[in-house]
N, C-alpha and C positions, 0 to 999 in steps of 0.2 A: 333852329326850326325855334317857328315867329311861335308868337300864343295862340294863337289862332289857330295853326296847323297844329300845334298841340293837343284845345281843347279838341279840333274833326281825328284828332286820332282816338283819344280817347272817348272817343260821341259812334266809334265803328268798332269797339273794341265792344265794347255794350252794345250794340246792335246781332255783332259775333257772335258774341256769346251770352249774350242774357235769353236770346229768340232758344224756342224748346229745340230744336235741332242743333244751335249753337250751346247745348250746356249740353247736349245728349254728347259730339264732338268734344267739349272739355275731358270729362267724364273717362273718356277712351281717351282723350291724349294722360290721362292724369293716374295712367293704369300704364298706359305702353310708358310712360316719360319714369315713369316709379316715383314722380311726387309724394307719396307716400314713407314707404318705407327707402330700406340706406340700399346705398349705390356702389358702398364699394365689397369691393371682389376682395376679399382674401388676397396676398402674391401678385396681383395685376395693376399697376401702375397704369395703366394704359385703358384700360376695361371701363376702372369704377369714370378716370378724367371722361372717359364719351357718356357712360350712366350720368352720372353726373349733370356733365350738357346739357340730354334734356329734359333731367332736373330744371335746371332752372331759367330753361327755356318754358317752362312753367308757374316760376317766379311768378318771374316777366309777363306774363300774360295776365296769371293774379292781382295783380297788381295794377294797368291796369284796369280791367274791373273794375276793379277798390277803387280806383280813379276818380271826383269825382269832379265833369269838365268848366262847372260852373265858378273853380278854386282855384286852375291855372291863374299864376300871376302874371300880370305883364311887368317886365323887368322897366326898371324907372332912369332915366335915360342920362348920364357919368356928368354931369354942370362942369364944367372948369375950374372949380375949385375945387371936389374929390377924385383921389391918387387911381391912375387906376389902377384895375383885379391886379 
């Protein structure tokens, strides 16, 4: 993903979830995805993993909302005297 594409993706998350309707949807998702509750289900690793998957989506959405599009860095091009990573 290019830096411009990353900026645009961040802006899309801002447009979607920072608008009033989006904020309402975000709060609903937070509840459904157990963002602020334990995802551990005693005796059920499968259900715990399933619930944790939903929670991880919320963490990703929150990270995109917190991201600042103007702080996305453009990676510098490698020069001949720099080793490949």
